N, C-alpha and C positions, 0 to 999 in steps of 0.2 A: 440301886442294885439289890438283888434278892439276897437275903442272909441265910435262908434255909429252903429245902425242897418244898414245892407247892403242888398239891394234888389238884388236877384239873377235873372238870365235870365229865369229860369223856374218858377218864381213867388214866390219861397220860400224866407225866409228872414233869414239871418245870424245875430245872436244877440251876442253882446260881453257878456262875463260872468262876470258881475260886482257884482253879489250877488246871493242870493238864488232865485230860480225860479222853479215852478212845471210845467212840461210839460205833457200833455195828449198824450199818444201814444197807440192808440187803447183803450182798457180798462185798460191799465196800466198807472200809475202815476210815473213820474220820477222827483225826487227832486234833482236838480243840483245846487251845490255851486262851488265856485272857486277851492275847494280842495276835494270835495266829491260828491258821487252819491248815492242815495237811490231808490230802486224800490218797488213800492206798487201796489195794484190792487184796482180798483174802487169798487169791491164788498166786500172788506174787508180792507178798507183804513188805518185802525189803525195798521195793521201788516206789518212788513218789510219782503219782499221776498229775498232781496239781498241788501247789502250796503257795501260801502268801510269802512275802519277803520281809525279813526282820527290819530292814532299813527304811522301808517305804510303806505308807498306808495302803492297804489293799483295796479300799473302797472309798469313793468319793461321789457326791451328788452336787449338781449345779442347777441354777436357774439361768437360762440363756435364751437368746433370740437369734435365730439363724436366718440368713438370707441365701436362697438358692437362685443364683442368676443363671438362666439358661442362655447359652451362646453357641456360636458355631453355625456353619452352613455346609452340611445339613445341621438342623437343629438336634439337640440331644446331648450336648455337653453341658456340664454344670460346674460353676465356681461356688464354693460354699464359704460364707463368712459367718462365724459364730461368735456373738458378743456375750460373754459371761457376766451376769449381774452379781452373783454371789456363789460361793463354793463352800460346801461343808465336807470335812475330812474325817476319816475314821478315828475314833477315840478309844473305843473298847468293845469287847464282847462281854455282855452282861449275863446272858442266860442261854441254856439250851433246853429243848424240849423234844422228847421222842414221842411222836404221835402214834407210830406203830413200828413194826420191825423194818419197814422200808422207808421211813420218813423221819427226818430230823429238822427241827426249826431252831434257828439261832437268831437271837435278838441282840442288838447292841446300839451304840450311839455314834452319830456323826456330828462333830462340833463345828461351829462356824462363828463368825463375828457377830451375827445377828441373833441366832438362836441355835439350839440343839434339835436334832431330829432323830427319831428311832428308825433303824433299818431292820428289816426282816429278811433273812437269808434262809431259804428252804432247800434242803437236799432230799431228793426222793429217788430211790433205786427203781427205775421203771422196768429194767430187765437186769439180768445177771451182770451184764458188762456195760450198762448205760446208767449214769448217774445224773439226773436232771437237777439243775440249780435255778432258783428263781430269786431275784433281788428286787425288793420293793421298799418303799418308805411308808411309815405310819405316823398317825398323830395330826394335830391341827395344822401344822405347817407343811406336811407332806405334799400337798397339792401344788406348792410353789415351785417344785423341782421338776425338770424335764430332761436332765442328762444324768446318765450313770457312767461312772468310770470304774473299771475292775482292773486291778494291777496284781500280777502274780509272777512267780519266780521263773527264770529261764537260766540256762547255763551259757557261758560265752561261746562254746563250741557246738551249741545246739542248732541244727538246721531245720528250717520251717518250709514245709511243702504244701501246696494246695491253693486255696483261695480262688478256685474257679479257673477261668481261662486267663491266666496270667501269661503275657506274651513276651516279656523281655528277660525276666529272671526266674529260675526255678527255685533256688534257695532264697527265701525272703528274709533271712536274718539280716538285721541292719536296715531294713526298709520300713516304710509306712504304706500300708495298703488300704485305700478307700473302698469300702464295700458299697458301692453305688453303681447301679446299671447306667451305662452311658456309652455314647460313641467312643470307640477306642482311639480316634484321632487319625490324622494323615501325616505321617512322618515320625511322630512320637519321640521327637528329640533328634532326629537325623539332621545334622547340620545343614543349614541352607534351605532345605526343602521345608522343614517345619516352620521356619520363620516366614517363608513366602506364603505358605498356606495360612498361617496366622494373620498375615496382612490382608490377604485376598478374601478369606472365608471366615472372618470374625473369630479368630483364635481357634480354628478347628484343628490345629496341628497336633494337639494332645501331648501326652507325656508317657514314660514307661510303665506307669502304675494303674492306668485306667483300662477298663474292658467292658464289653457288652454283657459278659456273663460272669460276674463275681460270685463268690460264696463265702459267708463268714465261717469258714472251716479250714482247719489245717491238721496235718500230721507231722510230727517232728522226728528227727533222727534218734531221739531217745524214747520213741514209742509212746509219746504223749499226744493226745488228740482232744480237741475241744471245738464245738461249734455252737452258734447262736440260733435259736428258733425265730428270733425277731425278724421282721421284714424292714424295719426302719433302717435308715443310714447308720452305719457304724465304721469305725476306724480301728485297724489293728496296727499298733505302733511297736516295732521290734528293734528300734534303734539302740536302746540300751543293752549292753551285754548281759545284764543280770535279771532283767524283767521284761514282761510284756504288758502293755497297757491297752485295754479295749475301751473305746469311748462309744456309747450308744446314744443316739438322738431320741430318747424315750424316757419315761419315768419308771419303767420296769424292764428288767433284763431277764430272759430265759434262755438257758443253753443246756448243753450236755457235755459231760466229761466221759470219755470212752476208755475202756480197757481192752487191750489185745496184746498178744505176744509177738505179732508180726505186723508190718504195715498192711498186708492184705487182710488180716483179721480186723484191723481198724476200719478199712474201707468197707468191709462186710457189715460191721456195726453201723457205720455212718449211713449206708444206703438203705438200712431198714427205715430210717427217717426220710432221707432225700428222695428215696424211690429208686428202682432199678429199671433200666431201659429194656423194653421188650425185644425179642429177637427180630432181626430183619428178615424180610421175605427172601426166599432162595434165589429169586430172579436177579436180585441186585449183585450177586456174586458172579454173574455170568460175564461181566465185562465192564467196560468204561461207560459212564454216563456222560455223553458227549454234548457239549453246548453247541447250539446251532441257532441262528437268528437271521433277520434281514429279509424275511418274506419267503414265499413258497419256493421260488427258483433257487435262492441261495441255500435254503435248508435241504432241498433235494440234491443239490450239487454236492454238498458235504456228505450226505448219506451215501451217495454213489461212490465217493472217494473212500469212505470207511469200508464199504463192501469190497471195492477193488483191492484195497490194501490188506484185507482180511484182518481188520481190527476187531477183536471181540468186544461187543458193546451191548449194554442192556437196554439202551434207549437213547433218545434225543431230549435234551433239556432246552426247551424253546421259551426263553424268558419273555420275549416280546409278543407272546400269543395274544395279548390284549391291545396291541398296537404300539407305536413308538413316538416318543417326543424328542425333539431336538432341543437340548438345554445348553447353557453356557459351559457346562462341564463335559458334555458329550450326549450320546443318545441314551435315553432312559425310557423305561416302560411306561405306558399310559396306565395310571393307577385307577382304573375303572373296570372292575373285574368281570369282564365278559369277553368272549372270543371275538377278535377282529376279523371279520370276513374280508375286509379290505386288505389286511395284511396277509391273510391266509384263506383265500377263497376255496382252496381245495383241501381243507383240513381233513375231511373224512377220507379222502384218497390217500393222504399222507399216512393216516393211522393204519389203513389197510396194508399199505406197503410195509410199514414197520412190523406189522403182525406177521408177515411172511418170514421175518427173521427173528421171531419170538422176542421182539423189542417193543418198548413202550414209549409213551410221551410224558414229559414232565414240564411243568410250567412254573409260574412265579406269582407271589402275592405278598402284600404287606398290610398293616392295619390302617393305612391312609386311603383317603378318597380325594382324587384330583378335583379341584374346584370347578374347572371348566373342561370336562373330558370330551365333550361331544362337538364335532365340527358341524357347521350348518348343513352340509350335504349328507349327513348321516341321520336320517329320520328314525332309524331303528335303535339308535343309541339310547341306553338307559342311564340317565344321569344319577349315579349312585350318591354323589355328594349331596345333591339337592334333596334326594329322597331321604337320606339319613338325617340331614339338618332339619328338615320339616318335622320329622318324627321325634326329634330331640335325642338322637342317638350318638351325637358327636361330643367329645370333651369340650367343656366351655371355660372360658376365662372372662371375668367381668360381664357375664350374662350373654356373650356371643361366642360363636364357635372359635376355638383355638386354631390358629393358623400355623401349620408346620411348614418350614422352609427347607427345601433341598435344591441347591443351585437356584435356578429360576422357577422352580416348581413351587406352588402353594397348594396345601391340601388340608383337609380335616382328619382328625384321628378318632376312631370308633371308641366309645366309652364302654369298656368291657365290664365295668361295675354295674351296668345297666342290663338286667336279665333279658329285657326285650331286645336290646341292641345286639346282645350276644346271639340270641336265637335268629335274629334277622340276618346277621353276618354268617352264621353257621349254615343257614338254609341257602345263602348265596353260594357258599363253597359247594354244597351238595348239588345245587341246580346247575350252576355255570361251570364249575371246574371239574367235578366228578361226572356230572350229567352230560352237558353239552360238549365240553372240551375232552371228555373221556380221559382225563389225566390219571396217571398212576402215582403221582407224587408232585411235590412242589417245594420250592424255596419259600419258607415262611419268614420273611425278612423283617428287620427292624423290631421295634418294641421297647426302645430305650427312652423315648422322648417325652413321656408323660410329665408335664410341668408340676412343680410343687405348689403352685397357686391355682391348680385346676379346680373347677367345680364339677364334682362327680355325682352320679346318681345316689339318691338316698343319703347325701352328705358324707359319703365315704371319705376317709382321710387320705389325701394324696401322698402324705409322708409315708404311709403304709403301702399304698397302691403303687408307688413308683417302682419299687423293686419287685413288687408282686405282679405287676402287669405282664412281664415275660412268661410267668407261670400260667397266668390266665390266657394269654395269647396261644401258648402251646396246647393248653387244655382244650381250647375252642377247636383246634384242628383235630385233636385226638377224638373228640366227641363226634366231629363231622364224619370222620372215616369209620368210626365204630358203628354209627347209626346207619351206615349203608348195609350192615350185615356181613361185610368182608373186609373189616378194618386191617386184618393181618397182611393184606395184599398191597396196602399203600405205604408210602414213605414220604414224610415231610421233614424238612431240616431247618432248624432255627439257628440264628446267631445270638440273640438275646437269651438270657437265662438267669435264674437265681437258684437258691438252694434246692427247691423241690421240682424244678423243671424236668430232671431226668425221669421223674415218675410218669410224666405225660408226653414228652416229646419222643419222636422215633429216631431222631438223629440231630446232630449239631455240626455246624462248621464255624470256623474261626474268624469270620468277618472278612473285611477288606484289607488284605495286605497290599503293600506297594509292590510293583513289578521291579523289584531290586534284590540285590544280594545281602543287604545289610542286616545288622542285628536289631535295629530300631523298629522297623515296620516291614521288612522284606521276608525272604524265604526262611531265614533263620528263626523268625518269630513263629512261623508255622509249626516248627518242631517243638519249641518251648511250650506253646499253647496246647499241643497234644498231650504233653507230659503233665503239665500243671492241671489241666482240665480233668484228666484221668484220675488224679488223686482226689478230686472232689465229686466223684460220681458221674461225670460226663464221659461215659464209657464208650460211646459210639460217636467219634469226633473226627472230622476231616478238614481239609482246607481246599480253597480254589486252586486247581492246578494251573500254575502260571501267574498267580496273583491277580488282583483286580485293579487297583488304582494306577492310572496312567495319566499323562498330561502332555499337551503340546502347546507351544507358544508360536502363534502365527504359522500353524501347521508344521512347525519344526518340533520333533519329539524331544521332550525334556525328561520325562520318565516313561520308558517303554521297554518291555522285556525283550531280550535278545533271544535268538534261537537257542543258544546254550542254556540260558536261564530256564526257558521253558522245558528243555529236555531233562535238565536236572530235577525240575519240579515233578515231571512225569515219573522219574525214577523214585523220588520220595514217596509219592502218593500211591504207587503200586503196592506199597507195603503198609497201607493204612486200611481202614475199614470200608470206606466208600471212595471210589476212584472217579472223580468228577472233574471235567475241564471247565474252563471259563474263558470266553473271548476277551474279557477285560472291559474297562470303561470306555476306551477309545480303540476299538478293534483294528482300525486301519493303520495305526502306527506300531502295533505290537505283533511280534511273531505269533503265528497261529499253528495249530496242530497239522493243517494242510498247507502251510506256506510252501513246503517242498516235499519231495518224496522222502528224503531222509528223516525229517521230523515225523511224517506219517508212519513210516516204517518203525521208528523209535516207539511211537505210541502203540503200534500193533504188537511189538516185542513185549513191552512192559504190560500191555493188556493181557497177553498170554501169561505172564508171571502172576499178575493179579488173579486171573481165572484159575490158574493151577494151584493157588493157595486157598481156593474156596473151601475145600473140606476142612482144612485146619482152621480157617477164619470162622467157620460156622460153629466149631467147638468153642471158640473164644467168645462169640456172640451169645451163645447159650450160657456160657459161664457168666457173662455180664448180666444176663437176665436173672440168673439164680443167685449169684452172690455179690454182684456189683463191680467185679474186677474190670478194669479198662482193657480194651483190645490192644491198644498201643500203651506200653508201660515204661516208666522210668526204671533204670537198673536198681534203684533203692528198694523197689518192691520185692526183688528176689535176692538182693545182696545187702540187706539193711545193716550188716555189721562191717561193711567195707567203707570207711570214710572217703575213699578216693572217688566214690560215685556221687557224693552228695551235691557237688556243684557242676556235674555234667549237664550240659544243655542241649547238645547237638547230635546225640545218638540215642537210640531207643531199642526196646525189645518189642517184638510182635509176639504177644503171649509170653510163654516161658522158654520157647525153643529157638527163636530167631533173634539175632542181634543185627541192627541196621545202623550204619554210619553213612548217611547221604553226603554227597559232595555239595557244599553250600558256599563255595567261593569260586569267583570267576577265573577261568583259565587254569584250574588246578586239576591234576590227574593222579593225585595220590590223596589218601585220607588217613589222618592220625586218629586212632581210637583207643579207648580203654577196654581191654579184653578181661572180663572178670574171671574168677577162678573156675577152672573146668577145662575140658577138651573141646575144641571148636573146629569146625570144618568151614573153610572158605568156599562159598557157593560157586564162584566162577572157575576156580582152579582145582578144587578138591583138596587143597593143601590142608594139613592138620596142624593146629596150633595148640600147644599145651600151655596152660596158664595156672600154675600151682596156686598162687596167691593173688592173682590179678596183675596185669602189666600193660604198659602202653606199647602199641605197635603202629607201624606205618605200612600200608599196603597200596599197591597200584590200583587206581580207580578211574580209568579213562571213561569217556562217555559210553554209556551202556553197561558199565560194570561198577555200580556204587558198592560201598563196603557192606557186604552181606555175609553173615556167618550163621551157622546153626550148630546146635549141640551134637557132638559125636553120637551116632547111633539113634538120634531122634527120628522116629518113625516118619513124621511129616517132613523133616528135612530130606530124608532119603527119597520120599515120595516126590518132593518138589524136583529133585535132581532128575529122577526118572521121567517125569512129565516134561520137563524143559528139554531134555535130550530127545525125546520123541518128537517134539515140536521144532527141533533144530535151533532152539534158543541157546542151548549150551552145547 
């Protein structure tokens, strides 16, 4: 340990850590003692933004060997086993060094049974409200370590929000969150169903904590916020009442501590790094994006029904544009990304018909290529798998192309670390999807399955690329639309994502919910996902109307949405940013939007609600682009000082003016909701509710009238009432 100050060659001074000292780092204040660190901000110096715990070591490093077992059908779920060989634990802080007014370097010792190792913790004020920290090891033994553990203080009543698309819980205090992109599972703990899926599909049932779009980021009820810049797998453990532990599968950790006076301030700071989603094109606000499939006759039949029922729609989403495969799970798209003239011989005629109604066509794509896409009677079929495999554009394992499994489908996955492969796939999008199919947008599905033992281009590290792949996948599509010269007119929507996906994607959806009412994987998770995702920069987020996953046993429906569930999901999604329907995995067993006149009329009615909110929603989309605020918001963003809102999961705000409490239970015609402080108008009756400090209320909510309120005298609330009365919806 140093006994006196040492002058360094760059003019900085290294000080021995002999007692408490406060260092100014930009606008941040760092209180450093021999065994502890606390971070504050000059604009609110009484509040701790981050601090170590007196009872527990704040830093550890380990040497470990991890096994990432990929499982499930579809592939893309991972079981991680980590065997630690040795662990070194924080011993002391020995010195501090101010490099410049914005940078402080702290050195200290981690002790272990084999040897000691020096750690270097650097704090740098990148901006007034962002303090970057970097943890690394130095010395001859440093290279033996490949895990970093960071432990710091929390309070027992501190609620944690964010972590990307979390689907079961909004407040993650008491939970362990794995930050690993993967399939979110089928059932996710739903008794009976999860176990059956596990048995039939190699453990694909999942659990409440996995997601296709995680983010190593949170905001707490005490206005503390931290995120990691690392792409490697990490785990945030909040089970202990008094501390958080972050485990990172890397030898160096980089993250940021944020300062803000409100949760919205913290989202604004975070999205300067994560990126902000660009505004949606105006046409998407014109109505419902309606799913249609099954060939020309069926698509035209649905289109005629929409027109006759006066459903406002922005276009048809035809996911089977490339053809259809019958698998043991249901009908699935042919993963060979070119228009199937066998399925749609009059495609151009359909586009002209849609144009008469100012409507567009949307399609489907994923990063996989079907191994055997071409039937013997289709001489014009371009075998994309064979083409990519011969060029070396597919992810490889043990020297051969990695085989992705989905039900009975086998496919290869394009290696996006390979620049030539990226350009090849991007040109395919421009030529086949934008050019020949003339699509205005598409679902950019999947992106979760990159294996940890993959062989990538240029020896890229799959441990880094696994979580990065969704970012690269979204960037590929963004580049494709921008290179047309009219990128602002297209929309693609991703389900997979990571920290910086919002910077490049144009929209997200929440993956494949079950067609059920439950809180594990059904309609309720669609609401939770909207709320959690919005906290982590996924500002333009929606769900499949009606859910996706369905199942039958010997043609007898086991999981299939009822008419009531579909109608309630329609009500929910009319108050989100994109209103898109889905026929589901097994359309013939599930209620559809045109099953009967009542359902179609219900869609038309809430299509009008969605369209009437267009002007307001555009202001929210613009706000998302400028400062990162989500369109759909948890109440904590506007009522951070009301602890009653912290654990709310099933109600939300649309911007700051509307409060929505959808009906999420079967056979229920009332809804109980928490009404925060203020004066609120009930949309359907015009009744006024005064809530001085916030209160619970129960209101009537029959089909067609979910719980919807707007602030008294809110301009857009009054505008919505006027519009809906003119349309005879009210």
